[in-house]
PLY file of the C-alpha trace (Angstrom):
ply
format ascii 1.0
element vertex 107
property float x
property float y
property float z
element edge 106
property int vertex1
property int vertex2
end_header
52.14 83.79 -119.63
52.00 85.96 -122.02
51.99 89.99 -122.60
48.96 91.67 -122.33
47.77 88.72 -119.47
46.75 90.21 -115.98
48.49 88.76 -112.79
46.66 89.58 -109.37
49.07 89.64 -106.97
48.34 88.92 -103.25
51.18 89.77 -100.99
51.03 88.93 -97.25
53.54 90.82 -95.81
56.12 89.05 -93.03
56.46 90.57 -89.33
56.74 89.82 -85.89
53.41 88.62 -84.62
51.92 87.74 -88.23
50.90 83.80 -89.16
50.80 82.23 -92.44
49.74 78.52 -92.37
51.21 77.68 -96.06
49.56 74.07 -96.06
46.06 75.50 -95.33
46.50 78.57 -98.09
47.64 76.14 -100.48
45.68 72.65 -100.09
42.21 74.74 -99.22
42.48 78.59 -99.51
43.47 78.62 -103.44
41.37 75.56 -104.95
38.79 77.25 -103.33
39.59 80.31 -105.05
39.94 78.29 -108.51
36.58 76.67 -108.09
34.68 80.02 -107.14
36.67 81.87 -110.26
36.70 78.83 -112.76
37.51 79.09 -116.15
38.90 82.95 -115.86
42.12 81.76 -113.92
44.17 80.70 -116.83
46.98 80.27 -114.32
48.33 80.58 -110.02
51.32 80.49 -108.54
51.65 80.23 -104.96
55.46 81.45 -103.43
56.85 81.56 -100.03
59.34 83.87 -98.84
62.55 82.55 -97.89
64.71 85.54 -97.25
65.45 89.24 -98.52
67.88 91.18 -100.12
70.75 91.32 -97.23
72.23 87.31 -96.30
70.25 86.14 -93.53
67.78 88.77 -93.60
63.68 88.00 -93.24
61.76 87.78 -96.25
59.44 91.28 -96.83
56.50 88.77 -97.30
55.26 85.95 -95.96
53.97 84.45 -98.62
52.37 85.40 -102.21
50.01 84.49 -104.55
49.49 84.84 -108.27
46.46 84.93 -110.58
46.36 84.99 -114.18
43.61 86.29 -116.16
42.74 86.89 -120.07
41.68 91.00 -119.49
40.79 92.89 -116.44
37.39 92.48 -117.01
37.49 88.38 -116.99
39.42 89.35 -113.13
36.58 91.83 -112.63
34.08 89.84 -113.55
34.33 86.66 -112.21
36.01 88.09 -108.37
33.63 90.28 -107.78
30.55 87.88 -107.13
33.40 86.09 -105.31
34.67 88.77 -103.02
33.03 88.33 -99.84
33.17 84.47 -99.83
36.89 84.73 -100.20
38.10 87.18 -98.46
35.64 85.74 -95.16
38.33 82.25 -95.48
41.94 84.83 -94.88
40.81 84.29 -91.16
41.58 80.50 -91.69
45.01 80.63 -92.63
46.34 84.06 -92.07
46.03 87.07 -89.24
48.03 89.03 -92.53
46.24 92.20 -94.24
47.09 91.41 -97.76
48.38 93.71 -99.91
47.24 93.28 -103.46
48.95 94.72 -106.63
46.81 94.02 -109.96
50.17 94.39 -112.90
49.53 94.10 -117.22
52.47 91.36 -117.95
54.64 92.97 -120.46
57.09 90.18 -121.62
0 1
1 2
2 3
3 4
4 5
5 6
6 7
7 8
8 9
9 10
10 11
11 12
12 13
13 14
14 15
15 16
16 17
17 18
18 19
19 20
20 21
21 22
22 23
23 24
24 25
25 26
26 27
27 28
28 29
29 30
30 31
31 32
32 33
33 34
34 35
35 36
36 37
37 38
38 39
39 40
40 41
41 42
42 43
43 44
44 45
45 46
46 47
47 48
48 49
49 50
50 51
51 52
52 53
53 54
54 55
55 56
56 57
57 58
58 59
59 60
60 61
61 62
62 63
63 64
64 65
65 66
66 67
67 68
68 69
69 70
70 71
71 72
72 73
73 74
74 75
75 76
76 77
77 78
78 79
79 80
80 81
81 82
82 83
83 84
84 85
85 86
86 87
87 88
88 89
89 90
90 91
91 92
92 93
93 94
94 95
95 96
96 97
97 98
98 99
99 100
100 101
101 102
102 103
103 104
104 105
105 106
């Protein structure tokens, strides 16, 4: 990633009773999002939580998805028209309310 890019992180908090289907997320949801957002997405990563800061503690997040864009406008213009379809797919892989962070890449 290069300085100035926009990173959109979607974090899925871990916890009792929370479910997350990583296979569906990686093989169905992320490709669907990529197809809908098209060339606006410059890169994407998916992370699976393994543990917390203290040995043998649970991960704070079950999973994290990250999308990278050239600009905030590029993200907003591609996501806005597709938000309803993207959000409607969430129940297919999780019962977790995601936390979204939009950041600027600094280095």
